[in-house]
C-alpha positions in Angstrom: 12.7 -12.5 -7.5 9.3 -10.8 -7.7 8.7 -7.9 -10.0 8.1 -4.4 -8.5 4.6 -4.2 -10.0 3.7 -7.4 -8.3 4.7 -6.0 -4.9 3.5 -2.4 -5.1 0.3 -2.1 -7.1 -0.8 1.5 -6.5 -0.9 4.2 -3.8 -4.1 4.6 -1.9 -5.2 8.2 -2.0 -8.0 8.3 0.5 -9.0 10.7 3.3 -7.6 8.4 6.0 -4.4 8.0 4.1 -3.9 11.8 3.7 -4.6 12.3 7.4 -1.9 9.7 8.3 0.5 11.3 5.8 0.2 14.7 7.5 0.1 13.5 11.1 2.5 10.5 11.2 4.4 10.6 7.9 2.7 7.3 6.9 1.7 6.4 3.4 -0.8 3.7 2.2 -0.3 1.4 -0.7 -2.2 -1.5 -2.3 0.2 -4.4 -2.4 0.2 -7.9 -3.8 -1.4 -10.6 -1.6 1.9 -12.5 -1.3 4.1 -9.5 -0.7 5.9 -9.6 2.7 6.8 -6.6 4.9 10.5 -6.9 4.1 9.8 -6.9 0.3 7.5 -3.9 0.6 10.2 -2.0 2.7 13.0 -2.8 0.2 10.8 -1.8 -2.8 9.7 1.5 -1.3 13.3 2.3 -0.4 14.5 1.5 -4.0 11.7 3.3 -5.8 11.5 6.5 -3.8 15.0 6.7 -2.2 13.7 7.2 1.4 14.4 5.3 4.7 11.4 3.2 5.8 11.1 2.8 9.6 7.9 0.7 9.8 5.6 -1.4 7.6 2.1 -2.5 8.7 0.0 -4.7 6.5 -3.7 -5.6 6.5 -5.7 -8.0 4.4 -9.0 -6.5 3.3 -11.7 -9.1 2.8 -13.8 -8.9 -0.3 -17.4 -8.0 0.0 -20.3 -10.2 -1.0 -22.1 -8.5 -3.9 -25.3 -9.0 -5.8 -25.4 -8.8 -9.6 -29.1 -8.9 -10.5 -30.3 -12.2 -9.2 -26.8 -13.7 -8.9 -24.5 -13.4 -5.9 -20.8 -13.0 -6.2 -17.8 -12.0 -4.1 -15.1 -9.4 -4.7 -11.5 -10.5 -4.4 -9.6 -10.1 -1.2 -6.7 -7.5 -1.4 -3.9 -6.4 0.8 -2.8 -2.9 1.9 0.3 -1.6 3.5 0.9 1.4 5.7 4.5 2.5 5.3 6.1 5.0 7.7 9.2 6.8 6.5 11.9 8.4 8.5 11.4 11.9 10.1 12.1 14.7 7.7 11.7 12.5 4.6 8.6 12.3 2.3 7.3 10.6 -0.8 6.2 12.4 -3.9 3.6 10.0 -5.2 2.7 12.0 -8.3 6.1 12.3 -10.0 8.4 9.6 -8.6 6.9 6.5 -10.2 
């Protein structure tokens, strides 16, 4: 079984994430590249004690970057948008 810190890496606290949180009760997290939707759902339910209704994932491709005269590439990473049941919420600052 995977460890929790390999599934949920950190919450994403961006402007888009805060708008989704207020409008649709959806929270954004950076997750491990090999984490599945079922694992993400189970982990959020165990950590925060809420009922998850939907999980959407997206792989964000790493950008090509230039370091002086050398070219490199940032790593790809995965994010998940987790929708919790109506009337429930996550407290991202004190729960974890």
